[in-house]
VOBA-1610 file (N, C-alpha, C; in pm, whole numbers, padded with zeros to 5 digits, always signed):
BEGIN
Unk+02969-05509+02519Unk+03066-05495+02607Unk+03136-05370+02622Unk+03190-05335+02724Unk+03268-05205+02736Unk+03416-05226+02680Unk+03440-05127+02614Unk+03577-05120+02550Unk+03636-04967+02577Unk+03754-04956+02605Unk+03824-04841+02624Unk+03889-04804+02500Unk+03824-04684+02450Unk+03853-04653+02307Unk+03906-04518+02316Unk+04025-04510+02230Unk+04103-04386+02202Unk+04068-04341+02075Unk+04002-04192+02077Unk+03973-04140+01934Unk+04063-04027+01901Unk+04155-03989+01984Unk+04248-03877+01943Unk+04302-03836+02076Unk+04425-03733+02070Unk+04481-03696+02185Unk+04377-03638+02301Unk+04390-03709+02429Unk+04309-03687+02524Unk+04154-03708+02501Unk+04135-03782+02393Unk+03996-03819+02387Unk+03985-03975+02400Unk+03954-04013+02522Unk+03945-04156+02570Unk+03827-04165+02648Unk+03757-04271+02607Unk+03633-04304+02672Unk+03585-04455+02676Unk+03502-04490+02756Unk+03435-04621+02755Unk+03320-04620+02650Unk+03312-04723+02553Unk+03224-04735+02462Unk+03161-04870+02470Unk+03038-04885+02427Unk+02969-05012+02409Unk+03003-05064+02263Unk+03082-05171+02267Unk+03112-05233+02142Unk+03059-05393+02124Unk+03045-05441+02014Unk+03004-05590+02013Unk+03114-05685+02079Unk+03062-05773+02137Unk+03166-05866+02223Unk+03216-05952+02097Unk+03340-05995+02108Unk+03406-06076+02024Unk+03351-06227+02042Unk+03362-06310+01943Unk+03309-06435+01942Unk+03430-06537+01888Unk+03401-06660+01927Unk+03498-06771+01875Unk+03473-06780+01730Unk+03579-06772+01644Unk+03554-06758+01500Unk+03651-06860+01429Unk+03742-06917+01496Unk+03827-07008+01424Unk+03903-07115+01524Unk+03929-07229+01469Unk+03986-07320+01565Unk+04111-07258+01620Unk+04133-07302+01751Unk+04240-07251+01816Unk+04204-07123+01908Unk+04085-07059+01873Unk+04056-06934+01954Unk+04027-06959+02100Unk+04051-06862+02172Unk+03995-06848+02309Unk+03930-06717+02331Unk+03830-06706+02419Unk+03784-06573+02465Unk+03825-06545+02612Unk+03885-06435+02639Unk+03963-06409+02752Unk+03897-06286+02803Unk+03880-06297+02949Unk+03836-06163+03009Unk+03951-06106+03087Unk+04007-05981+03051Unk+04120-05915+03132Unk+04065-05890+03276Unk+04154-05928+03363Unk+04120-05918+03499Unk+04215-05830+03578Unk+04328-05801+03513Unk+04443-05706+03558Unk+04509-05657+03439Unk+04483-05520+03415Unk+04544-05451+03289Unk+04648-05352+03336Unk+04745-05337+03260Unk+04855-05244+03286Unk+04867-05146+03174Unk+04898-05014+03216Unk+04929-04921+03099Unk+05076-04946+03062Unk+05099-04965+02942Unk+05243-04959+02875Unk+05278-04829+02887Unk+05410-04787+02887Unk+05460-04666+02848Unk+05414-04595+02740Unk+05384-04686+02626Unk+05347-04637+02491Unk+05193-04587+02510Unk+05121-04658+02592Unk+04978-04613+02606Unk+04979-04468+02661Unk+05055-04447+02744Unk+05056-04304+02819Unk+05080-04209+02712Unk+05181-04252+02616Unk+05211-04142+02514Unk+05097-04138+02422Unk+05024-04242+02377Unk+04920-04239+02277Unk+04799-04152+02330Unk+04770-04157+02453Unk+04670-04088+02520Unk+04686-03937+02506Unk+04806-03898+02525Unk+04823-03744+02545Unk+04884-03681+02413Unk+04921-03757+02314Unk+04975-03694+02183Unk+04920-03764+02053Unk+04948-03696+01957Unk+04878-03753+01827Unk+04930-03906+01798Unk+04853-03999+01773Unk+04887-04115+01737Unk+04924-04163+01592Unk+05030-04228+01597Unk+05063-04270+01453Unk+04981-04373+01404Unk+04885-04435+01477Unk+04805-04538+01437Unk+04669-04482+01413Unk+04598-04541+01318Unk+04453-04481+01280Unk+04361-04510+01393Unk+04305-04400+01434Unk+04208-04400+01544Unk+04053-04406+01469Unk+03963-04440+01551Unk+03961-04482+01705Unk+04017-04642+01713Unk+04058-04669+01833Unk+04099-04804+01845Unk+04086-04820+01990Unk+04066-04956+02027Unk+04063-04994+02165Unk+04202-05001+02218Unk+04222-04934+02341Unk+04348-04928+02393Unk+04381-05047+02475Unk+04512-05050+02499Unk+04560-05161+02589Unk+04615-05285+02546Unk+04741-05328+02576Unk+04802-05448+02524Unk+04885-05516+02639Unk+04862-05487+02772Unk+04931-05555+02876Unk+04795-05614+02977Unk+04792-05749+02999Unk+04692-05796+03087Unk+04710-05938+03123Unk+04671-05964+03233Unk+04646-06099+03277Unk+04493-06112+03263Unk+04437-06247+03213Unk+04304-06260+03192Unk+04277-06387+03235Unk+04116-06412+03234Unk+04074-06543+03269Unk+04000-06607+03140Unk+04036-06726+03127Unk+03979-06796+03005Unk+03823-06812+03026Unk+03745-06761+02919Unk+03595-06769+02936Unk+03543-06882+02855Unk+03605-06908+02733Unk+03563-07011+02643Unk+03672-07046+02545Unk+03670-07158+02499Unk+03775-07224+02401Unk+03690-07277+02282Unk+03757-07254+02167Unk+03709-07305+02044Unk+03735-07465+02034Unk+03820-07515+02094Unk+03868-07667+02105Unk+03905-07706+02245Unk+03885-07835+02249Unk+03935-07901+02380Unk+04092-07875+02379Unk+04148-07846+02484Unk+04292-07820+02485Unk+04362-07880+02602Unk+04472-07937+02592Unk+04525-08018+02711Unk+04615-07939+02794Unk+04632-07797+02769Unk+04703-07702+02846Unk+04605-07601+02913Unk+04506-07542+02830Unk+04431-07436+02862Unk+04294-07496+02905Unk+04223-07424+03021Unk+04099-07465+03049Unk+04019-07333+03093Unk+03881-07352+03084Unk+03805-07243+03117Unk+03813-07212+03265Unk+03825-07069+03294Unk+03844-07036+03433Unk+03991-07018+03472Unk+04094-07057+03383Unk+04229-07043+03413Unk+04279-06900+03382Unk+04367-06855+03472Unk+04434-06711+03450Unk+04552-06744+03375Unk+04571-06632+03274Unk+04685-06639+03168Unk+04728-06500+03157Unk+04862-06513+03109Unk+04911-06381+03062Unk+04874-06374+02904Unk+04839-06258+02871Unk+04804-06241+02729Unk+04910-06153+02658Unk+04986-06199+02572Unk+05092-06125+02501Unk+05049-06016+02425Unk+05125-05903+02413Unk+05085-05795+02321Unk+05060-05826+02183Unk+05143-05922+02132Unk+05142-05953+01982Unk+05043-06065+01954Unk+05005-06065+01828Unk+04911-06166+01788Unk+05004-06260+01686Unk+05006-06376+01723Unk+05107-06490+01657Unk+05049-06623+01655Unk+05095-06687+01545Unk+05036-06825+01528Unk+05113-06931+01596Unk+05245-06909+01623Unk+05316-07004+01686Unk+05388-07111+01603Unk+05346-07112+01459Unk+05405-07214+01377Unk+05462-07163+01251Unk+05459-07037+01228Unk+05532-06984+01098Unk+05678-06990+01134Unk+05760-06963+01027Unk+05907-06972+01041Unk+05953-06862+01152Unk+05905-06745+01152Unk+05939-06646+01243Unk+05900-06680+01379Unk+05777-06735+01406Unk+05743-06790+01541Unk+05835-06909+01574Unk+05854-06990+01483Unk+05956-07122+01522Unk+06088-07071+01568Unk+06132-06953+01520Unk+06271-06892+01557Unk+06263-06802+01673Unk+06143-06801+01743Unk+06140-06742+01860Unk+06110-06581+01842Unk+06052-06545+01737Unk+06014-06399+01699Unk+05873-06385+01675Unk+05781-06416+01770Unk+05632-06399+01748Unk+05595-06255+01736Unk+05663-06163+01769Unk+05654-06024+01732Unk+05648-05987+01586Unk+05695-06073+01512Unk+05706-06065+01359Unk+05647-06178+01303Unk+05535-06224+01347Unk+05459-06349+01295Unk+05443-06311+01149Unk+05456-06404+01060Unk+05434-06397+00919Unk+05280-06428+00883Unk+05219-06485+00980Unk+05062-06517+00945Unk+04976-06401+00966Unk+05011-06294+01007Unk+04941-06166+01038Unk+05021-06054+00988Unk+04958-05928+00968Unk+05025-05818+00923Unk+05123-05773+01018Unk+05227-05695+00978Unk+05328-05649+01065Unk+05278-05580+01181Unk+05336-05622+01297Unk+05302-05540+01428Unk+05161-05569+01467Unk+05087-05681+01419Unk+04957-05716+01462Unk+04947-05715+01609Unk+04861-05655+01692Unk+04875-05645+01825Unk+04730-05602+01886Unk+04718-05634+01997Unk+04613-05581+02079Unk+04649-05420+02115Unk+04545-05338+02120Unk+04564-05192+02176Unk+04616-05096+02058Unk+04629-05130+01946Unk+04666-05043+01832Unk+04579-05081+01684Unk+04594-05013+01589Unk+04555-05064+01447Unk+04676-05081+01371Unk+04806-05110+01424Unk+04925-05114+01340Unk+04910-05234+01257Unk+04845-05343+01287Unk+04835-05470+01209Unk+04702-05515+01214Unk+04600-05429+01207Unk+04454-05481+01204Unk+04405-05428+01356Unk+04275-05456+01350Unk+04190-05435+01478Unk+04171-05562+01550Unk+04238-05578+01664Unk+04222-05691+01748Unk+04158-05673+01874Unk+04116-05544+01907Unk+04066-05512+02042Unk+04186-05483+02138Unk+04130-05437+02257Unk+04245-05374+02348Unk+04212-05466+02483Unk+04325-05454+02555Unk+04335-05536+02676Unk+04271-05457+02796Unk+04216-05359+02772Unk+04108-05303+02874Unk+03978-05333+02851Unk+03940-05419+02733Unk+03813-05453+02700Unk+03760-05553+02796Unk+03631-05563+02806Unk+03566-05669+02893Unk+03604-05813+02859Unk+03629-05824+02717Unk+03644-05968+02655Unk+03721-05947+02523Unk+03813-06040+02509Unk+03905-06022+02378Unk+03897-06177+02333Unk+03914-06170+02197Unk+03944-06297+02128Unk+04094-06316+02105Unk+04153-06424+02149Unk+04290-06460+02153Unk+04316-06574+02030Unk+04349-06542+01905Unk+04376-06640+01822Unk+04488-06727+01855Unk+04497-06848+01802Unk+04612-06943+01830Unk+04642-06930+01971Unk+04533-06956+02062Unk+04550-06935+02206Unk+04661-07033+02286Unk+04652-07142+02226Unk+04761-07252+02298Unk+04915-07197+02287Unk+04936-07128+02175Unk+05061-07074+02158Unk+05086-06948+02218Unk+04983-06879+02244Unk+04997-06738+02278Unk+04998-06724+02415Unk+04895-06789+02479Unk+04867-06766+02631Unk+04964-06843+02708Unk+05003-06778+02829Unk+05082-06846+02922Unk+05001-06870+03067Unk+04977-06979+03109Unk+04905-07013+03238Unk+04995-06917+03352Unk+04909-06865+03439Unk+04965-06782+03539Unk+04989-06877+03672Unk+05088-06898+03716Unk+05115-06993+03842Unk+05030-06931+03952Unk+04973-07009+04038Unk+04896-06965+04160Unk+04975-06866+04252Unk+05119-06894+04246Unk+05203-06798+04349Unk+05211-06664+04295Unk+05181-06622+04167Unk+05197-06498+04104Unk+05076-06424+04116Unk+05066-06302+04166Unk+04955-06217+04171Unk+04925-06154+04045Unk+04791-06153+03986Unk+04764-06083+03871Unk+04835-05937+03858Unk+04819-05864+03976Unk+04856-05722+03975Unk+05015-05716+03930Unk+05097-05806+03986Unk+05233-05799+03963Unk+05271-05855+03810Unk+05191-05943+03758Unk+05212-05991+03628Unk+05154-05933+03506Unk+05053-05832+03530Unk+04997-05769+03414Unk+05089-05728+03311Unk+05204-05674+03353Unk+05296-05612+03245Unk+05389-05722+03192Unk+05367-05837+03221Unk+05456-05948+03162Unk+05419-05964+03005Unk+05301-05910+02986Unk+05242-05909+02838Unk+05342-05846+02738Unk+05409-05734+02814Unk+05507-05651+02720Unk+05631-05589+02807Unk+05604-05494+02879Unk+05712-05413+02933Unk+05808-05477+03030Unk+05758-05567+03117Unk+05838-05653+03215Unk+05933-05754+03134Unk+05867-05825+03043Unk+05929-05923+02964Unk+06029-05848+02866Unk+05988-05755+02817Unk+06075-05677+02723Unk+06197-05623+02778Unk+06176-05569+02917Unk+06292-05529+02993Unk+06381-05637+03031Unk+06330-05761+03062Unk+06420-05870+03086Unk+06487-05920+02978Unk+06418-05924+02865Unk+06498-05981+02751Unk+06592-05892+02690Unk+06578-05765+02724Unk+06674-05660+02688Unk+06821-05691+02746Unk+06815-05747+02854Unk+06955-05769+02926Unk+06990-05916+02940Unk+06895-06008+02926Unk+06924-06139+02961Unk+07032-06200+02859Unk+07018-06177+02734Unk+07112-06246+02634Unk+07262-06213+02667Unk+07284-06083+02687Unk+07417-06051+02721Unk+07465-06084+02851Unk+07386-06083+02954Unk+07423-06130+03090Unk+07448-06286+03115Unk+07373-06364+03028Unk+07399-06495+03021Unk+07521-06533+02960Unk+07558-06465+02835Unk+07683-06482+02768Unk+07806-06421+02839Unk+07772-06320+02916Unk+07881-06244+02975Unk+07839-06206+03123Unk+07837-06279+03224Unk+07795-06248+03352Unk+07852-06123+03425Unk+07978-06093+03385Unk+08052-05976+03437Unk+08025-05843+03352Unk+07933-05861+03271Unk+07904-05732+03190Unk+07854-05608+03273Unk+07908-05490+03250Unk+07882-05382+03313Unk+07758-05319+03225Unk+07648-05273+03291Unk+07528-05250+03214Unk+07498-05095+03255Unk+07460-05010+03142Unk+07408-04878+03132Unk+07267-04882+03088Unk+07178-04824+03164Unk+07040-04798+03119Unk+07026-04634+03113Unk+06975-04601+02985Unk+06947-04461+02979Unk+06801-04449+02978Unk+06755-04388+03089Unk+06604-04396+03103Unk+06535-04247+03066Unk+06408-04256+03060Unk+06337-04136+03011Unk+06194-04171+03008Unk+06163-04296+02963Unk+06028-04338+02972Unk+05979-04351+03119Unk+05850-04371+03138Unk+05780-04358+03267Unk+05840-04475+03341Unk+05851-04605+03296Unk+05887-04717+03384Unk+05966-04814+03318Unk+05982-04813+03184Unk+06062-04922+03119Unk+06200-04909+03152Unk+06268-04799+03170Unk+06420-04811+03204Unk+06433-04863+03349Unk+06319-04837+03438Unk+06345-04880+03570Unk+06315-05038+03571Unk+06220-05081+03489Unk+06206-05230+03475Unk+06343-05293+03414Unk+06419-05233+03342Unk+06549-05297+03291Unk+06634-05308+03411Unk+06653-05196+03492Unk+06730-05194+03614Unk+06693-05315+03700Unk+06575-05339+03729Unk+06521-05437+03813Unk+06560-05579+03769Unk+06551-05604+03625Unk+06578-05714+03546Unk+06719-05748+03570Unk+06811-05636+03526Unk+06953-05665+03536Unk+07007-05708+03670Unk+06933-05639+03782Unk+06983-05671+03917Unk+06933-05831+03945Unk+06813-05847+03904Unk+06747-05991+03924Unk+06843-06089+03867Unk+06911-06063+03740Unk+06993-06165+03675Unk+07125-06161+03720Unk+07165-06079+03829Unk+07294-06083+03885Unk+07393-05988+03817Unk+07354-05890+03744Unk+07457-05795+03693Unk+07545-05739+03797Unk+07672-05742+03785Unk+07772-05698+03888Unk+07750-05535+03901Unk+07731-05470+03801Unk+07719-05318+03798Unk+07614-05273+03708Unk+07507-05198+03765Unk+07410-05135+03679Unk+07416-04986+03706Unk+07434-04914+03594Unk+07438-04776+03602Unk+07309-04710+03538Unk+07254-04608+03593Unk+07124-04554+03547Unk+07137-04408+03523Unk+07115-04351+03407Unk+07110-04216+03372Unk+06972-04173+03333Unk+06927-04067+03399Unk+06794-04000+03356Unk+06783-03842+03406Unk+06707-03794+03323Unk+06693-03655+03357Unk+06580-03611+03489Unk+06525-03727+03516Unk+06417-03713+03605Unk+06459-03760+03747Unk+06431-03677+03841Unk+06483-03697+03994Unk+06401-03819+04050Unk+06283-03809+04027Unk+06187-03925+04081Unk+06233-04069+04037Unk+06257-04076+03901Unk+06284-04212+03849Unk+06434-04245+03902Unk+06524-04141+03897Unk+06661-04181+03963Unk+06664-04215+04095Unk+06562-04171+04177Unk+06567-04225+04328Unk+06495-04365+04309Unk+06409-04398+04237Unk+06354-04542+04226Unk+06483-04633+04172Unk+06547-04587+04069Unk+06663-04677+04027Unk+06768-04695+04136Unk+06792-04591+04216Unk+06895-04614+04324Unk+06841-04708+04417Unk+06710-04707+04465Unk+06647-04793+04552Unk+06653-04945+04497Unk+06657-04957+04358Unk+06657-05085+04288Unk+06797-05152+04284Unk+06890-05067+04326Unk+07040-05109+04331Unk+07134-05061+04216Unk+07076-04947+04139Unk+07153-04894+04050Unk+07250-04771+04096Unk+07363-04771+04039Unk+07432-04650+04054Unk+07387-04530+03951Unk+07357-04424+04025Unk+07268-04333+03944Unk+07361-04215+03904Unk+07327-04164+03777Unk+07414-04044+03705Unk+07294-03945+03706Unk+07314-03839+03771Unk+07222-03720+03764Unk+07271-03623+03663Unk+07151-03574+03573Unk+07190-03485+03478Unk+07057-03409+03440Unk+07070-03277+03409Unk+06963-03193+03367Unk+06935-03229+03220Unk+07019-03271+03137Unk+07010-03300+02998Unk+07095-03416+02976Unk+07070-03492+02870Unk+07153-03606+02837Unk+07282-03559+02781Unk+07402-03623+02841Unk+07531-03576+02793Unk+07552-03657+02640Unk+07639-03617+02579Unk+07676-03688+02449Unk+07720-03821+02466Unk+07776-03840+02576Unk+07819-03994+02609Unk+07857-04006+02772Unk+07857-04111+02820Unk+07920-04145+02964Unk+08052-04213+02956Unk+08140-04181+03013Unk+08254-04249+03025Unk+08244-04368+03097Unk+08291-04482+03047Unk+08281-04600+03131Unk+08302-04721+03028Unk+08314-04844+03096Unk+08338-04952+02997Unk+08200-05044+03009Unk+08109-04983+02945Unk+07967-05047+02937Unk+07959-05138+02815Unk+07956-05260+02879Unk+07937-05374+02772Unk+07802-05378+02714Unk+07710-05334+02786Unk+07561-05348+02744Unk+07490-05215+02776Unk+07432-05152+02687Unk+07362-05034+02696Unk+07217-05048+02649Unk+07133-05011+02734Unk+06970-05016+02695Unk+06939-04868+02694Unk+06877-04837+02567Unk+06829-04713+02542Unk+06663-04724+02578Unk+06626-04664+02696Unk+06474-04661+02732Unk+06442-04512+02748Unk+06510-04428+02673Unk+06484-04267+02697Unk+06360-04229+02614Unk+06337-04281+02497Unk+06239-04225+02416Unk+06268-04085+02367Unk+06400-04047+02361Unk+06445-03911+02314Unk+06577-03931+02239Unk+06576-03833+02127Unk+06679-03852+02034Unk+06831-03835+02105Unk+06833-03749+02196Unk+06960-03728+02284Unk+06995-03842+02363Unk+06896-03911+02422Unk+06918-04021+02500Unk+06958-04140+02413Unk+06900-04160+02301Unk+06950-04262+02210Unk+07092-04230+02160Unk+07130-04114+02131Unk+07267-04082+02093Unk+07356-04115+02207Unk+07319-04075+02328Unk+07409-04106+02444Unk+07424-04245+02468Unk+07331-04335+02454Unk+07320-04471+02469Unk+07421-04540+02357Unk+07413-04500+02236Unk+07491-04561+02137Unk+07645-04526+02156Unk+07674-04388+02190Unk+07805-04353+02207Unk+07858-04402+02333Unk+07789-04443+02430Unk+07835-04488+02563Unk+07869-04641+02550Unk+07837-04702+02453Unk+07868-04837+02442Unk+08010-04870+02401Unk+08080-04956+02472Unk+08211-04982+02460Unk+08241-05056+02329Unk+08363-05028+02265Unk+08393-05108+02126Unk+08356-05269+02160Unk+08287-05314+02074Unk+08253-05450+02083Unk+08123-05488+02169Unk+08071-05383+02233Unk+07958-05396+02321Unk+07827-05406+02236Unk+07721-05394+02324Unk+07598-05419+02265Unk+07491-05293+02313Unk+07434-05237+02207Unk+07329-05135+02259Unk+07193-05191+02216Unk+07097-05208+02315Unk+06962-05260+02295Unk+06882-05134+02287Unk+06821-05111+02190Unk+06713-05002+02177Unk+06573-05049+02215Unk+06535-05013+02312Unk+06398-05050+02372Unk+06290-04926+02358Unk+06349-04814+02331Unk+06247-04697+02302Unk+06181-04729+02154Unk+06054-04660+02159Unk+05980-04675+02033Unk+05998-04521+01964Unk+06067-04526+01856Unk+06064-04404+01774Unk+05985-04401+01655Unk+05872-04310+01633Unk+05806-04320+01523Unk+05853-04249+01416Unk+05955-04166+01425Unk+06020-04115+01303Unk+06149-04184+01276Unk+06254-04115+01236Unk+06378-04174+01187Unk+06490-04098+01251Unk+06526-04127+01369Unk+06630-04051+01459Unk+06763-04085+01381Unk+06847-03964+01388Unk+06974-03976+01339Unk+07068-04062+01425Unk+07153-04134+01361Unk+07252-04219+01427Unk+07390-04150+01394Unk+07470-04155+01495Unk+07621-04088+01484Unk+07696-04203+01422Unk+07667-04220+01280Unk+07728-04341+01222Unk+07876-04346+01216Unk+07943-04230+01164Unk+08086-04251+01169Unk+08144-04281+01308Unk+08093-04210+01416Unk+08149-04233+01550Unk+08140-04391+01587Unk+08031-04447+01550Unk+08000-04590+01566Unk+08102-04680+01494Unk+08119-04616+01359Unk+08204-04702+01272Unk+08348-04711+01338Unk+08383-04603+01398Unk+08510-04607+01470Unk+08521-04689+01591Unk+08416-04741+01639Unk+08422-04819+01757Unk+08382-04961+01722Unk+08260-04976+01654Unk+08202-05103+01620Unk+08123-05169+01737Unk+08008-05154+01733Unk+07905-05220+01834Unk+07801-05292+01762Unk+07720-05378+01851Unk+07631-05442+01797Unk+07494-05364+01839Unk+07400-05341+01739Unk+07263-05261+01785Unk+07154-05354+01768Unk+07070-05369+01865Unk+06965-05463+01873Unk+06837-05368+01862Unk+06750-05396+01779Unk+06622-05312+01767Unk+06516-05404+01722Unk+06388-05369+01736Unk+06273-05448+01695Unk+06178-05471+01811Unk+06059-05533+01779Unk+05966-05539+01878Unk+05986-05643+01986Unk+05945-05637+02099Unk+05967-05744+02204Unk+05888-05878+02164Unk+05968-05980+02162Unk+05905-06105+02111Unk+05873-06186+02258Unk+05763-06141+02324Unk+05756-06191+02489Unk+05709-06329+02497Unk+05620-06401+02425Unk+05561-06508+02454Unk+05655-06630+02495Unk+05774-06638+02410Unk+05863-06746+02457Unk+05936-06722+02591Unk+05931-06584+02648Unk+06010-06570+02763Unk+05930-06535+02892Unk+05801-06537+02874Unk+05696-06511+02979Unk+05721-06610+03090Unk+05725-06736+03052Unk+05728-06857+03163Unk+05867-06812+03259Unk+05974-06762+03202Unk+06092-06726+03272Unk+06060-06609+03367Unk+06004-06510+03318Unk+05981-06404+03391Unk+05884-06434+03515Unk+05758-06517+03478Unk+05675-06572+03587Unk+05738-06638+03705Unk+05863-06695+03663Unk+05923-06796+03755Unk+05998-06688+03851Unk+06064-06588+03803Unk+06123-06497+03880Unk+06032-06403+03967Unk+05902-06376+03911Unk+05816-06299+03981Unk+05762-06400+04100Unk+05748-06523+04067Unk+05688-06617+04180Unk+05787-06630+04294Unk+05909-06649+04270Unk+06017-06651+04393Unk+06056-06513+04450Unk+06009-06412+04383Unk+06044-06284+04443Unk+06182-06226+04406Unk+06246-06296+04308Unk+06374-06239+04268Unk+06357-06125+04180Unk+06252-06112+04101Unk+06208-05997+04034Unk+06086-05944+04082Unk+06086-05831+04143Unk+05963-05755+04204Unk+05927-05633+04158Unk+05849-05597+04070Unk+05822-05491+04006Unk+05722-05385+04084Unk+05683-05430+04202Unk+05601-05366+04276Unk+05622-05223+04305Unk+05763-05195+04338Unk+05799-05047+04352Unk+05770-04952+04231Unk+05757-05010+04116Unk+05736-04941+03990Unk+05605-04931+03953Unk+05521-05010+04016Unk+05369-05017+03976Unk+05277-04904+04054Unk+05189-04860+04015Unk+05079-04767+04067Unk+04953-04836+04085Unk+04898-04810+04185Unk+04762-04884+04207Unk+04755-04987+04316Unk+04658-05074+04296Unk+04565-05091+04181Unk+04458-04990+04187Unk+04421-04972+04067Unk+04295-04879+04027Unk+04177-04973+03992Unk+04059-04916+03992Unk+03954-04991+03936Unk+03937-04967+03786Unk+03872-05052+03694Unk+03871-05022+03556Unk+03785-04903+03543Unk+03686-04861+03629Unk+03610-04744+03596Unk+03680-04622+03605Unk+03812-04626+03668Unk+03882-04504+03681Unk+03986-04493+03565Unk+03980-04584+03480Unk+04089-04568+03367Unk+04086-04440+03294Unk+03981-04391+03258Unk+03992-04282+03185Unk+04044-04155+03259Unk+04010-04147+03383Unk+04061-04030+03469Unk+04218-04059+03484Unk+04256-04194+03516Unk+04403-04208+03559Unk+04480-04187+03441Unk+04451-04245+03321Unk+04535-04252+03215Unk+04550-04110+03132Unk+04444-04024+03169Unk+04462-03892+03118Unk+04550-03803+03199Unk+04571-03852+03321Unk+04679-03777+03406Unk+04742-03877+03485Unk+04831-03962+03432Unk+04882-04077+03501Unk+04986-04045+03597Unk+04985-04136+03710Unk+05083-04114+03817Unk+05237-04145+03766Unk+05333-04136+03848Unk+05468-04162+03805Unk+05481-04299+03765Unk+05430-04396+03833Unk+05450-04548+03814Unk+05365-04593+03707Unk+05368-04731+03692Unk+05287-04781+03603Unk+05159-04814+03653Unk+05047-04765+03606Unk+04920-04789+03656Unk+04862-04929+03622Unk+04801-05007+03718Unk+04742-05134+03696Unk+04620-05133+03756Unk+04516-05185+03667Unk+04379-05190+03697Unk+04334-05313+03732Unk+04248-05334+03847Unk+04182-05466+03874Unk+04030-05442+03891Unk+03959-05544+03936Unk+03819-05525+03974Unk+03717-05608+03896Unk+03756-05685+03780Unk+03656-05765+03731Unk+03645-05896+03790
//
């Protein structure tokens, strides 16, 4: 089968690799039919990877079930499903607590698209094996196009869950999104607006992303560089900057007693303005996105149009164009169709 393999910075190519097989009870073989490039994928393609290379790229996709190891009352061959980025059993203590991104049955950060927790293939591959498929896969409603749902595997659901807990508990919360990644900050804006946030502020150093945030309903703050902090009463701040200065701004802009959700991935150890935070007291939320429990809610919002990521997406492109597109990606989130 064809697999999209990353061997180093800007060393991306399609390779012939052995196709996966059903190897354990609960397995499913799934053919990705709509694959999206996570913001992290863009970064891995152009810069040195912290993960051992080579590896099959991609961890966001809608797929079609090709084969099942067991009869299943929920899954069936030919069904379209959302494939989560993480590998999870669904039954360990962490999974039962709604934390499948920290599944205790597999190594830490076991996922498609990297070697962080083993080699599981990538979601640009022609075929992937999904273990514990009944727990992992979410059927795609007929009302939702695969193009729109491909990123529900990670970024869309990650953005949604970054804001939902606070907005459910505190509907009047004022939200600040510190952007900087290609699309994640914008998806957070869309999610906050979809969930009825009364005020969403967006800070970014990029003019193009600021324009998209404004179109999505955010109050935009323009800056050539991240300020130390923004004045305001921000109950919820989401860091999607992937920049040390952006992280500092997000933390210091959170009001006393507020919540700062760090959705950027930092491979190093960014410094925290600890004493300043001690003087205010905030809750900091960090960790991998635990998407599979929340994908059904995201698909419901996609299905009724309340959440529409289309303005943030790019394409669709054909899978054959993946090397060229990902080597020089467009401003939006590239989505690939055609199988």
